[in-house]
N, C-alpha and C positions, 0 to 999 in steps of 0.2 A: 506492501498500499503506500504510497505516497503519500508526504505532506500535503500537498495540497487537497487528495479527496480522503485526509481523515479529517482537515477544517472543514470538511463541505458534511462528513458526516455529525460532528459537535453541528453548526451553523442549524442543522435541519433538523440536529433533538434539543436545542436551544440551550444547550451548553455551554458559560460563561469560558476565553482562555483568551493569552495572550501572546506574543512571537516575547521571546531574548532571545537573540543574536538569532541562532538557526534551531533556534528552538520551541517547539509549540508547549506549554502550560497551562494546562487546565486545571482552572480557577473557580467552576462551576463551586456557588457555599453548599449545595448537597450531595448524593450518591449521583453518580455515574452510571447509568447500563447501556454497557456497549458488548453485545451477549451476540450480536449479528457478527463482528468484524474478527475474519481469522487473522488478522496481523494488524499491524502497527509499523510506522515508521520509525526510522533510528529519530531519537533526542526528544522525546516527548516524553514530560514529567508531569504528574497525576499532584496534585496541591487543591484536590477539591477536599472539604466540608465532611467528607463522609464515607460510603463504599465503593469499590471499584471493581465492573463486576464484569471481567472479561472472558467469558464461559467459551465462548465458540477458538480463542487463538492457539492460535499450531508449533509459534515460536514467539521469543520478546528479542526484537534486535539491542545491540549494547545500546547507553541511551539516554536506554525506557528507565525512568525513575520513578518510586514511588514515594510520597510525601504524603501523601491522602489519611484523613482522619482516624479512615473506620480501616475493618478490613480489605482483602485482594483476592478476589474470588477468582482463581485459574481451574474452570474443573478439566477442561479436554487435557490442560499439563499435566497440571498434580492431582488433578481427581478432586478439589474441593477447596476450599477458600487455604489460604497461603497460612496463615494462624495454625489452623488445626494440622499443616502439612505433619508428620513420624519424621520428619529429618532439621525441622528444627532442634534450636541445640536452647538450652535451658540460661536462661542470666543474658541472654543477645535477643535485642527486638527483630523482631520476623520482619519485619519489613527490610532492617536494613542486611540481612543473611539477604534477602531475595534481590537487593540493589547489587547487591557483589555478586552475589552468583549471574545477574543478567552486565554486569560488567566485564565478566568472565568471559560470557559469551556460552554458558551452560544450557542455554534456552533456546539457543539459535538450530537450526534442523537448514 
């Protein structure tokens, strides 16, 4: 998916965002449901005020970051919410671990 296509999806759903350099930062105040998407462009940051639902994604490119207030749903990649993933490490914030894994290319296909 291109950045331009992603922005069209955000506009259609009414989710607020801003452009910071080459990044699209999702700033919507509440939950963000993008379950129909199978991919994201590199350089997307979620800073929304709630849940992020990405249940149909098949990969996550480096540069995607989750700084949202709620949990992250990645059903097609890990089988559920990332907070509930059995690979989480006690004492380490699950989104911090997720962001590190994305930056290392673990979810690329």
